[in-house]
N, C-alpha and C positions, 0 to 999 in steps of 0.2 A: 538458346538451345532448349529448353524445356518447354517453351509456348509453342515451338513447330514441332516438338514430340509430342505432345498432346493434340497438334490437328493432325499430323502423319499417320499416328497409330489409328484412328476409326477409319483412316482413308485406304489403308493399307487390308483391314478388316473385311470392307465393304468390296475390295476386288478381288479376295480369298472367294470370298462367299459367291460372290458373282463367278469365279470359274466353275464352282462346285454346281451352280443350277443351270448347266448346259442342258442340251436337248437330249432324251433318254434314246439309247439304241434303237432306231425303226425294226419291227420286227419282222421276221422274214414269212410271209406268205405264202404258202403252194397256191399254185394253178389252178383254177378248177378243171375238173375232168373233160377232154374232150369229148363230145356227143359223136356217135358213131349211128347214122343213118341208116336201117336197111329195110326190104319190102321181101315178101316172101306169102307163098301160098302154100296150107296144109289141109289135112282132111280132119282137124279135129281142133276146138275150141283150145287155146292154152295161155296161160299167163306169160310164158316165156316163149313167144314168135321168133321164129328167125335166130335163135342164138347161134346156131352154127354158123350164119354168115359174120355176125357179130364177133366170134371166135376166131376170127381169119385177121380181124386187125386190131383184136383185144386178147388176151389170153383169161381175164375174168371180168367179164362186162356185166354192168349191173342196171337192173330198168330203169328208165326214166320217163319212157311216155310209149305208149298202146294204142293203135287206130285200127279196129277191125274195120276196114273200107267196105270189104264186101263181101257176102253170103249167098253163095249162089248153087242153084243145084246142078248136076251134069246129065247131061240127057241121058235117058234111059235106055236109048241106043248105042250109047260108046259104054256100056255096062250091063253089066246081068240084076244089077240090084241098085236103088237110088241113091244118090250118094251127093253129099255136101263140100263145095270146099269154100276153104276160109281164105280172103286176102288181106293180108296185115302189112303196117308199116308201123315200124316199132324205131324208138330213140335209145340208144345204152349211152351207158358212161364207161368211161374206162379211166379209173383213177390212177394210174400210173401214167398216163399219156397228157402229155402238155397242147393247151389249147394254141395253134398258130397263131401267131402275132402279124399286127396288119401295119410294122412299121416301112 
C-alpha cells in the first residue's frame, strides 16, 4: 500500500492545483456610448452646436465630432444688416445610453 500511496498523492496534488488554475472571471465592460447625430443652423460660431437638439435624446451629451458644413451670408434684402448663418452637423456621445445591438 505504501507504493500506491506514494503514486497517488502526487496525482491528487496535481488535480487539486489544476482546479485552482481555472480561468479568471471575465470583467464586465460598459458598452461604448451611443452616438447622437444632429444638424442645425446658428448665427454664431460655437464649439457646442446643436446642443439643444442633442439634449432631447440625452440629458448630458458630450461632443464627439463637429462639422461646419456651410457658412452663408443672408441676402441684404431679407434684413437690415449683413448676417452670416452657419450650418453644422455634429455628433454627441451619451454616456448613459447603450448602443443598439444587431442581433
